[in-house]
N, C-alpha and C positions, 0 to 999 in steps of 0.2 A: 370507081367508088368502092369504099370498103365499109363493112359493118364492123363496129368496134364494141367489144365486150369489156366492161370494167366491173370492178367489185370495190365497194367501200363499206363503211360501218352500217349503212342503211340498206344494203343488199347488193344485187347484181343488176347490171344494166346493159342494154344494147342500144347503140346510137348509130344512125345512118345519115345524120345531118338534119333530122326532123325532131331532134330532142330525144332525151333518154327515155327508153321504155323498159319497164321491169322485165327481168328474165330470171330463169332458174339455171343453175349450173350444178356441177357435181359436188358431193359432200366434201371432197378433198380440196375444193376451191380451185383457183387458177394457179397452175404450177407446171413444171416440166413433168410430162407424163412418165411414170415409172414402168407401166406395163398393163397388160390386159386386166380389167376388173379393179383398178386402183381407185376409181371414183374421182379422178382428177380431170378437170377441164383443161386441155393442153394449151400451154402458152405457145404462141406462134402466129403465123399468117397462113391461113388455110383457104385455098380457092374453093369457091362453091362450084361443085362439079355438075350436079343435076338435081332435079326436083321430082319427087313422087307425090301423088295425091290419090286419095281413096275416092273413086268416082261415085260410089253409092252414098257418100256422106257430104262431100264438098264439091263445088264446081271447080273446074280447072283454073288455077291462078293465071293471070295475064303476065307471063314472064318471057324473057328472051333467052333463058337458059334451057338446056334439054329438059323436056317434061314428059313424064311417064305416068301411066295409071298403075297404081299398086294392084296386084292380083292376089287372090286368096292364098296362093301357094308361094308367095314371095317370102324369102328369108334373107338374113345377112349372117354370113359365117363368122363365128367368133371363136373357132377352135384353132389355136395357134399352130398346131402341127398339120393342119389340113391345107392342101394346095389352093383352096378357094378362100383362105383366111382373108377377112376384111373385104369380101366381095358379095354381091348379090347372088343368091342361089335359089333353087326351087325346092320346096318342101314336099314331102319329107326328105330330109337330107341326112346322109349317114353320119355326119359329124355335127357338133353343136352349132346351132344357128338360131338367131333371134327371129321371131315371127314379125313380119312387117304389117300383116293384116291383123290388127289387134282388136280386142273387145272394147278397150277404152278408146279414147280419141287421140291419144298422144301422137300417133303416126298417121293421122288423117292427112297431114301435109308434112313432108320430110324433105329437107335439103341436105344432100350428102356433101360433107366437107372433105377436102383433099388431104386428110390426115392419114399418114402411114399407108399411102396407096401408090407411090411412085418413087422408089420401089416399096413393096410391102415387106416389112421386117417382122418376122414371126414373133408373136408375143408382145409387140410394142404397143398394141392397142387397136381396137377396131370400132366401127360404127359410131364415129363422132358426127352427129347430125345437128341441124337446127330443126326443132320440131315443136309441137304444141305443148304448152305447160299444163300441169294440173291446176285446178282452181286455186289451190293454196300455194302455188309456186314452190312446192317441195322439191328437194334435190333430184337431179337426174343421175344417171350413172357416169356422167362426164360430158354429156351433150349440153347444148344451149337451148332452152325452151322458152317460148313466148306465148302470149295470148294470141288467138287466131287472127284477129284483125291486125295486130302488130306484126305478126309473122308474114302475113300476106302483103302488107304495106312495105315491109323491108324487102321481101323477095321481088316485088314488082319494080324496085329501083335498080336491081342488079343487071349488069351486062356481062357477057362472057369475059372471063379473066378477073372479075371482081372477087373479093375475098372477105373472110371473117378474120379480123385481127383481134387476138387475145394477148394483150401485152403483159 
């Protein structure tokens, strides 16, 4: 089964066969990703690799994919010249890395998409996730974000090998 992201005049949507659910995407919309920091939600089919959750805020979702507890020192390297680019790292990290243990709730549940990870191409883009949306569904930096109940429902449908399709 795949999760399908679409965009129309009324907004952005994610559907896994249970009807469209509102989602947020990058300010550059859906397109071919140009590089790190471009704000584009990348067109393509991206396998869902693994899921992280913050155990002090949410209970573990009931999923069949690899599931990990986010730790306070978890980060995701977004430095194109670093050997750990587009990989989980431990903070503090000597190169630029996004904090996974955030003060807001956006990364309380995160599904890592297989974008630019096999192989990693330096500068092609990093940290494309499914994660929680802000209350106003404002733009992400290129990820796909949903309300917590919708994200959990979508993730609980997935099996190893399933993907997010962004046509």
